[in-house]
Structure formats: C-alpha cells, structure tokens
C-alpha positions as CSV (number, residue, x, y, z in Angstrom):
1,M,89.8,146.3,79.2
2,T,90.4,143.7,76.5
3,I,92.9,145.9,74.8
4,Q,94.8,146.4,78.2
5,R,94.9,142.7,78.8
6,L,96.3,142.0,75.5
7,Q,99.0,144.5,75.8
8,I,100.0,143.2,79.1
9,G,99.9,139.8,77.6
10,I,102.1,140.8,74.6
11,L,104.6,142.5,77.3
12,F,105.1,139.4,79.3
13,L,105.6,137.3,76.0
14,L,108.5,139.9,74.8
15,I,110.1,139.7,78.2
16,F,110.0,135.9,78.2
17,N,111.5,135.6,74.7
18,F,114.0,138.1,74.9
19,I,115.4,138.2,78.4
20,P,118.1,135.5,78.9
21,I,116.6,132.6,80.8
22,T,118.8,129.8,82.7
23,A,117.8,126.3,82.5
24,Q,114.4,126.0,83.9
25,T,111.8,122.7,84.0
26,L,108.5,122.2,85.1
27,E,107.0,119.0,86.0
28,V,103.6,117.5,86.8
29,D,103.1,114.2,88.4
30,A,99.9,112.2,89.5
31,D,99.3,109.9,92.4
32,V,95.9,108.0,92.6
33,R,95.4,105.3,95.0
34,A,92.4,103.5,96.2
35,R,92.6,101.0,99.0
36,F,89.9,98.5,100.0
37,E,90.1,97.3,103.7
38,Y,88.3,94.5,105.6
39,R,89.0,95.1,109.3
40,H,88.2,92.5,112.0
41,G,90.6,93.4,114.9
42,F,92.9,95.7,112.9
43,N,94.6,98.4,115.5
44,N,92.8,96.9,118.4
45,L,91.4,93.7,119.5
46,F,88.0,92.9,118.2
47,P,85.0,93.1,120.6
48,N,82.0,90.9,121.2
49,D,79.0,91.6,119.5
50,A,80.5,93.7,116.7
51,D,80.4,93.4,112.9
52,P,83.7,94.0,110.9
53,A,84.4,97.0,108.9
54,A,84.9,97.4,105.2
55,F,85.6,100.4,103.1
56,V,87.7,102.0,100.1
57,N,89.8,104.9,100.8
58,Q,91.1,106.9,98.0
59,R,93.9,109.5,97.6
60,T,94.1,111.7,94.5
61,R,97.2,113.9,94.7
62,L,98.8,116.3,91.9
63,N,102.4,117.4,92.3
64,I,103.9,120.4,90.7
65,G,107.7,120.9,90.5
66,Y,109.8,123.9,89.0
67,S,113.3,123.8,89.1
68,A,116.0,126.7,87.9
69,E,119.6,127.2,88.7
70,K,119.5,127.9,92.2
71,L,115.6,127.6,93.0
72,K,113.1,124.7,93.3
73,L,109.6,125.2,94.1
74,F,107.1,122.2,94.7
75,I,103.2,122.2,95.3
76,A,101.3,119.5,96.3
77,V,97.5,119.1,96.7
78,Q,95.5,116.3,97.5
79,D,91.9,115.1,98.0
80,V,91.6,111.9,100.5
81,S,87.9,110.7,101.1
82,T,86.2,107.4,101.3
83,W,84.1,106.1,98.7
84,G,80.3,107.4,99.3
85,D,81.2,109.9,101.9
86,T,79.5,112.7,99.5
87,R,76.2,112.6,97.9
88,Q,76.5,112.6,94.2
89,I,74.7,115.7,93.2
90,L,76.4,118.0,95.9
91,A,78.4,120.6,94.3
92,I,80.6,120.9,97.5
93,D,81.2,118.1,99.7
94,G,81.8,119.6,103.1
95,N,84.0,117.1,104.1
96,D,87.3,119.1,104.1
97,S,89.0,116.3,102.2
98,F,90.8,118.6,99.9
99,S,94.2,120.0,101.6
100,L,97.5,121.6,100.8
101,F,100.2,118.5,101.4
102,Q,103.3,120.2,100.3
103,A,104.4,123.9,99.5
104,W,108.0,124.7,99.7
105,A,110.9,126.6,98.1
106,E,114.4,125.6,98.1
107,L,117.0,128.2,97.6
108,Q,120.7,127.1,96.6
109,F,123.1,129.7,98.1
110,N,126.1,127.7,96.6
111,E,127.4,124.3,95.8
112,N,127.2,123.4,99.6
113,W,124.7,125.3,101.6
114,S,120.7,125.5,100.8
115,T,117.6,126.4,102.7
116,K,114.1,124.7,102.3
117,V,111.1,126.9,103.5
118,G,107.5,125.7,104.1
119,R,105.2,122.6,104.2
120,Q,107.4,119.7,103.4
121,V,107.8,116.0,104.5
122,I,110.8,115.5,106.6
123,S,112.1,111.8,105.9
124,Y,115.4,110.4,107.3
125,D,117.2,106.8,107.3
126,D,114.7,104.1,107.9
127,Q,111.8,106.8,109.0
128,R,111.7,105.6,112.4
129,I,111.9,109.0,113.9
130,F,111.2,111.3,110.8
131,G,109.1,109.9,108.0
132,G,106.9,110.9,105.1
133,L,104.0,108.1,106.3
134,D,103.2,107.5,102.8
135,W,101.0,104.5,103.9
136,A,98.6,106.9,105.2
137,M,96.7,108.6,102.5
138,Q,97.0,111.9,104.1
139,G,100.7,111.5,104.6
140,R,102.6,113.4,107.0
141,F,104.2,117.0,106.7
142,H,105.7,119.7,108.6
143,D,105.6,123.8,108.4
144,A,109.3,124.2,108.8
145,A,112.5,125.7,107.8
146,I,115.5,123.6,107.0
147,I,119.4,124.9,106.5
148,S,121.5,122.2,104.5
149,Y,125.2,121.7,104.0
150,K,126.3,118.9,101.6
151,K,129.5,118.2,100.3
152,D,130.9,114.7,99.1
153,D,129.6,111.9,101.3
154,F,128.8,114.1,104.5
155,M,125.5,116.2,105.0
156,L,124.0,118.5,107.6
157,D,120.4,119.6,108.2
158,L,119.5,121.9,110.7
159,G,115.5,122.4,111.0
160,G,113.0,124.2,112.9
161,A,109.5,124.9,113.2
162,F,107.1,127.3,115.4
163,S,103.3,126.5,115.4
164,Q,100.4,128.9,115.8
165,E,96.8,128.3,115.2
166,V,96.0,132.0,113.7
167,P,97.9,135.6,113.9
168,S,97.6,137.1,117.2
169,N,98.3,140.3,118.5
170,E,98.8,138.9,122.2
171,G,100.3,135.6,123.4
172,T,101.6,132.5,121.5
173,A,99.7,129.9,123.4
174,Y,98.7,126.7,121.2
175,N,95.4,125.5,121.2
176,I,95.6,122.9,118.7
177,Q,95.9,119.4,120.5
178,G,96.7,116.3,118.8
179,F,98.7,113.2,119.0
180,F,102.2,114.6,119.7
181,T,101.0,118.0,117.9
182,Y,104.1,120.2,118.7
183,K,104.4,123.8,119.4
184,S,108.1,124.3,118.5
185,M,110.5,122.0,117.0
186,Q,114.5,122.1,116.4
187,Y,116.8,119.4,115.2
188,A,120.0,118.5,114.1
189,Y,120.7,115.8,111.5
190,L,124.1,114.5,110.3
191,K,125.1,111.7,108.1
192,K,128.4,110.2,106.6
193,S,128.1,107.8,104.0
194,W,130.7,105.5,102.3
195,E,130.5,103.1,99.7
196,K,128.3,100.4,101.2
197,S,127.9,102.0,104.6
198,S,126.6,104.9,106.6
199,V,125.9,106.3,110.0
200,S,124.1,109.3,111.3
201,F,123.2,111.3,114.2
202,L,120.1,113.0,115.1
203,F,119.2,115.5,118.1
204,L,115.5,116.5,118.2
205,N,113.8,119.1,120.6
206,T,110.2,119.4,120.6
207,G,108.0,121.6,122.7
208,F,104.3,120.9,123.6
209,Q,101.9,123.0,124.9
210,D,100.7,122.3,128.7
211,F,97.0,122.6,129.5
212,T,95.7,122.9,133.2
213,G,93.4,120.3,132.6
214,D,90.3,122.0,134.0
215,A,86.9,122.4,132.2
216,N,88.1,125.0,129.9
217,D,91.4,123.4,129.0
218,I,93.6,126.8,129.4
219,A,96.9,126.8,127.8
220,D,99.7,126.9,130.5
221,G,103.4,126.7,129.7
222,V,105.5,124.3,127.4
223,S,107.1,121.0,128.0
224,Y,110.2,120.0,126.2
225,R,111.1,116.4,124.9
226,Q,114.7,115.5,123.6
227,T,115.3,112.6,121.4
228,T,119.0,111.9,120.5
229,G,120.4,108.8,118.8
230,S,121.9,107.2,115.6
231,Y,121.1,105.1,112.7
232,F,123.7,102.9,110.8
233,K,124.1,100.3,108.2
234,F,127.0,98.2,107.1
235,P,127.8,95.0,105.2
236,V,129.6,91.9,106.7
237,Q,130.6,90.0,103.6
238,K,127.0,88.9,102.3
239,V,125.0,89.9,105.3
240,N,123.7,93.6,105.7
241,F,123.0,95.1,108.8
242,A,121.2,98.1,109.9
243,G,120.5,99.3,113.4
244,S,119.3,102.4,115.5
245,A,119.6,103.5,118.9
246,Y,117.6,106.5,120.5
247,Y,117.3,108.1,123.9
248,Q,114.3,110.3,125.0
249,F,114.8,112.8,128.2
250,G,113.2,116.1,129.2
251,K,109.3,116.1,130.0
252,A,106.7,113.6,129.0
253,N,104.2,116.4,130.5
254,A,104.3,119.2,132.9
255,T,104.9,117.1,135.8
256,T,106.6,114.1,134.7
257,D,110.1,113.4,133.7
258,L,111.1,111.1,130.8
259,A,113.9,108.8,130.4
260,A,113.3,106.3,127.6
261,Y,115.1,104.3,124.8
262,Q,115.0,102.4,121.8
263,L,117.4,99.7,120.4
264,A,116.9,97.9,117.1
265,L,119.2,95.7,114.9
266,E,118.4,93.8,111.7
267,A,120.3,91.3,109.6
268,T,119.3,90.6,106.2
269,Y,120.9,88.2,103.4
270,K,119.7,87.7,99.7
271,S,120.3,84.3,98.1
272,N,119.1,84.0,94.3
273,K,115.5,85.4,94.3
274,I,114.9,85.1,98.2
275,L,115.8,87.9,100.8
276,Y,116.1,86.4,104.3
277,G,115.6,88.9,107.4
278,L,115.9,88.5,111.1
279,G,115.7,91.5,113.8
280,V,114.8,92.7,117.0
281,E,113.6,96.1,118.4
282,L,113.3,97.2,122.0
283,L,111.3,100.2,122.9
284,S,111.3,101.0,126.6
285,G,108.0,101.2,128.6
286,T,106.5,102.3,131.9
287,D,105.2,99.7,134.7
288,Q,101.5,99.6,134.4
289,D,101.4,99.9,138.2
290,G,103.3,103.2,138.0
291,D,106.7,104.6,138.2
292,S,108.0,108.0,139.3
293,K,109.4,108.6,135.6
294,N,107.7,107.9,132.3
295,K,110.0,105.5,130.8
296,S,107.9,104.9,127.6
297,F,109.9,105.7,124.4
298,F,107.6,107.1,121.5
299,P,109.1,107.2,117.9
300,L,107.3,110.6,117.2
301,Y,107.2,111.7,113.6
302,G,108.2,108.2,111.8
303,T,106.3,106.0,109.6
304,N,105.2,103.7,112.3
305,H,103.1,101.5,110.1
306,K,106.4,100.2,108.6
307,F,107.3,98.8,112.1
308,N,105.9,96.2,114.7
309,G,103.4,94.6,112.4
310,F,101.2,96.1,109.9
311,M,98.1,95.8,111.9
312,D,99.1,99.0,113.7
313,Y,98.6,97.7,117.2
314,F,101.6,99.5,118.3
315,Y,102.8,103.5,118.1
316,V,100.2,104.2,115.4
317,G,98.0,106.8,116.9
318,N,98.1,104.4,120.2
319,H,100.2,102.9,122.7
320,A,101.7,106.2,124.1
321,N,103.1,106.4,127.7
322,N,102.5,102.5,128.1
323,V,104.6,99.4,128.6
324,G,106.7,99.8,125.8
325,L,107.4,96.7,123.3
326,N,109.9,93.9,122.6
327,D,109.4,92.9,119.0
328,V,111.3,89.9,117.5
329,Y,110.8,89.2,113.8
330,G,111.8,87.4,110.9
331,K,110.8,87.8,107.4
332,V,111.1,86.3,103.9
333,V,110.5,88.2,100.4
334,F,110.3,85.8,97.7
335,T,110.9,87.2,94.0
336,T,107.8,85.5,92.2
337,G,108.4,87.1,88.9
338,E,110.1,89.7,86.6
339,K,107.8,92.2,88.2
340,S,106.2,90.9,91.5
341,N,107.2,89.7,94.9
342,L,105.8,88.0,98.1
343,L,106.7,89.2,101.6
344,L,106.0,87.0,104.5
345,K,106.9,88.3,107.8
346,G,106.1,87.2,111.7
347,H,106.4,88.9,114.9
348,Y,106.8,87.8,118.4
349,F,105.7,90.9,120.7
350,S,106.1,91.0,124.6
351,A,105.9,93.9,127.0
352,N,109.2,96.0,127.9
353,A,107.9,96.9,131.2
354,E,106.0,95.2,134.1
355,L,102.1,94.6,133.4
356,T,99.7,94.6,136.2
357,G,99.7,91.7,138.8
358,D,102.7,90.3,137.2
359,S,100.9,89.0,134.2
360,D,102.8,87.4,131.5
361,A,104.7,89.7,129.3
362,Y,104.0,87.9,126.1
363,L,101.5,89.9,124.1
364,G,100.9,88.0,120.9
365,T,102.1,87.2,117.4
366,E,101.3,88.5,114.3
367,L,101.7,87.1,110.6
368,D,101.8,89.6,107.9
369,L,101.5,88.7,104.1
370,V,102.0,91.2,101.2
371,Y,102.0,90.5,97.4
372,T,103.3,93.2,95.1
373,Q,102.8,93.1,91.3
374,A,103.9,95.7,88.8
375,L,100.8,95.9,86.2
376,M,102.2,98.0,83.7
377,K,104.5,101.3,83.9
378,N,103.5,103.4,86.9
379,V,100.6,101.1,87.9
380,K,101.2,98.8,91.0
381,L,98.8,96.4,92.6
382,N,99.6,95.5,96.5
383,V,97.5,92.5,98.1
384,G,97.9,92.2,102.1
385,Y,96.8,89.9,104.7
386,S,97.6,90.1,108.6
387,H,96.4,87.8,111.6
388,M,96.9,88.8,115.1
389,F,97.1,85.7,117.6
390,A,96.7,87.8,120.7
391,S,97.5,86.6,124.6
392,D,95.3,87.4,127.3
393,S,97.9,90.0,128.4
394,M,97.2,91.6,125.2
395,S,93.7,92.7,126.6
396,L,95.6,94.6,129.6
397,I,96.9,97.1,127.1
398,K,93.8,97.4,124.9
399,G,91.3,98.6,127.4
400,G,90.2,95.2,128.4
401,R,88.8,93.8,125.2
402,P,88.8,90.1,125.0
403,S,91.6,88.4,123.3
404,D,90.1,85.2,122.1
405,N,88.2,86.7,119.2
406,T,89.6,86.4,115.9
407,N,91.7,89.4,114.8
408,N,92.5,89.8,111.1
409,W,92.8,92.3,108.3
410,G,92.8,92.1,104.7
411,W,93.2,95.0,102.0
412,V,93.8,95.5,98.3
413,Q,95.3,98.7,97.1
414,L,95.9,100.0,93.5
415,T,98.5,102.9,92.9
416,I,98.9,105.0,89.9
417,N,101.5,107.4,89.8
418,P,102.3,108.6,86.3
419,N,104.5,111.9,85.2
420,L,102.1,113.9,83.2
421,F,103.9,116.6,81.9
422,K,107.5,117.6,81.9
423,T,109.2,120.7,79.7
424,N,112.2,122.3,79.7
425,L,111.0,126.0,79.7
426,S,114.2,127.5,78.3
427,K,113.9,125.7,75.2
428,A,110.4,126.6,74.9
429,A,111.3,130.1,75.4
430,N,113.7,129.8,72.4
C-alpha cells in the first residue's frame, strides 16, 4: 500500500512539473474579529425591571482563493461563537458554530462573459437591497448562480436561486421559514459608470413559500414580491450626491397585495480633514389601524445595520409590515490622525404611515459615535457608543415597552485580517 501511494505521488509530481501550466495563484487570508457589547436598549426599548446584557462575540474566518486563466475558486469557512458558550474540556462544542460561509466557482468564457456558481456574497451599490452584512459576525450569503457581462464602463448581472431543504423525490415545498427566506429568486442588475458618476438599475423577483397557518403549518403555494429601482451618484462641484429610489409590488403574502416605495438622497462635502453629510430616507409604511394593501417597504437582503441608526431599531430583523420610517440625518467625520477618524451621526426618526389613534409621528432621535484606529498593518480597533432618545410613540411600534427608560449601547471591536499565504503555482512548478 505504501509503495502504491509513493508511485501515485511520483506520477502526480511528474504531471505537475512537465505539463505546461498557465498562470495560477493560491491565496489564503484570515479574518479574526472579537466584539464586546454592552446592551441597554439595543434593537428594542429597554423594559422595566431588567438588567443590561454584556458579552463578547467572535468570528474566525479562513478564506482560500485560487485563480487561473479562466477559472476562480473561493472557499470561506468560519466559526461564530460567544466567549464562554462551550465548556473548556469538550472535544465537540455542539453549538453548530462552524459553517461554510462561501464556496463558489467563477468561469470566464471570454473577455466579456462569465458565470459564478455556488454559495456567495451578493453586494451592489450602497448595499441597500443586496449587501454582504459584514457587521454581523455570520455575514450574509446566497446559494445562487450569476451570469455576468462586463465591457468598459458597463456591467450586467443576471442571477437566480432555487432553495430546497433536502433532495426529494416528490414535491418542492420549502419548509424552512425565516425572515424573508426565499424559495426562489431571480434578478437583473445593470450599471453604467463614468469618471465620477454612476447609475444602476435593479429588478428583483422573490418567491416565498406560503403556509396554511394551521397547527401543522403546511406549505401551500408561493407568493411573489417584486422590487425594482435605481441607485445613482454624481458630483456637483465639491458636493457629492448619492441616492436611490425603489418600488415594491406583487404579494406581501398569499392574501395581501403589496405597494411600497423607498426614496433616499445624501449630500457630502469634505473640507480639509472633516467630511460633512446630510441625508434623508423615506420608507413607506402601512397604517397601524389597517389598510387594504400592505404599503410597508422592506430592504430585503441589504446591510441594514448601515442605515437608520446603528442601534438597529429598524429593519434589522424587525419592523417588517410596520408603519415605515422617515429618517432625516446628519453626520460629521473628523480625521483625528494619520490612521484614525471619529464619526458623529444623528438621526431624527418619524413614522411614515399613521400610528394608532392619530398619535404623534415622531419616534425618537438617535446619536451614534464611532472611533476607528488602525493599530498596525491588518489590525484595526473600533469603539462605538449610541444613545436613543425615544418618544412615547416609539412604544407603539415596539410592543408597548416603556419609552422613558435609558436606551444606550456601547461596543469595542478588534479586527485582524492578514494575508497568510500567497504563491504563484506556475513558478512553483518550474
């Protein structure tokens, strides 16, 4: 057996050395980040007679990339856990914390056309509709296939996915339920770029498995939701503008029609070492007392933590089919050193639709503060603090929780992401 293995090894070595090999590279990266959080009203109003939460989350990710003349492969595995969630002497943690984050292959047909198939991050523009959600330790992926066309400053992506829980001989009911977990998805994305400007167009169709709602929760049909719109950015002298407009229609569920919109515009200006920004975003909502249609826009698969305040009161696992949101905000980014900056951002929140009993539309004001410092190559420190000044109306959309308690959140994150290994396999073969 040992001789046979030696013979096979010698055979592969001979093939590797004597057959012409096109340019190939192998690269390995690491992403290790640990984040301490203190939560006293994060994501929701802080209740009476409760204690704040504190914990440390950690993500440990290994990225392996291979590229050749017309082929790219990428695999990312990760462990996401909370410090202390596993007894020290256990050989197996039993937490299902280890997972396959990405595993895709990209084939280049010619200089313009390519396809990318497998588990992958889909991210476009400002990540409002499609985003990688890198803030969340687990990130966001799609099991999908994409056909791409690129020429000069124009690109076109056609993507699709079809989800099943397990292989089956009969039926295609998709029984995995989650926050906007789709059974099928198809989209078209187009983008045209100029020197300092760009405009893109997206059409997205998502199908969600319907359920009867009885005790057995039996799958019954599919409801389709369409999202279409555009993102743009352009400069006017020294002021940079960016904005988006999207419309959602189709079905909110098996029995309810959907008609919703999103509008956003932001202007930024940089002077010396300070960046100033002003913006507004409108996301339509449904009246709390009811409506014949669902008018609540939801940004689906974006990096929602990036928008509407870092305390995640809106659209991060919540606020679906609700009264929508009007978000008027301003921000200032100070360059505090050669490798550091300080972000100060304020939000004024109000309901887009009517609250019950004609209550005041004002929901609250949030202040966000984030300091970023590069400690050394591939090592970065972030420190953040946020405070929500909630109004009485906020409790109407947060399950009746009191609005007069202190709602704040603090965090410290250390990110380490070095390149561990990179080699040219063609040279190694020679």
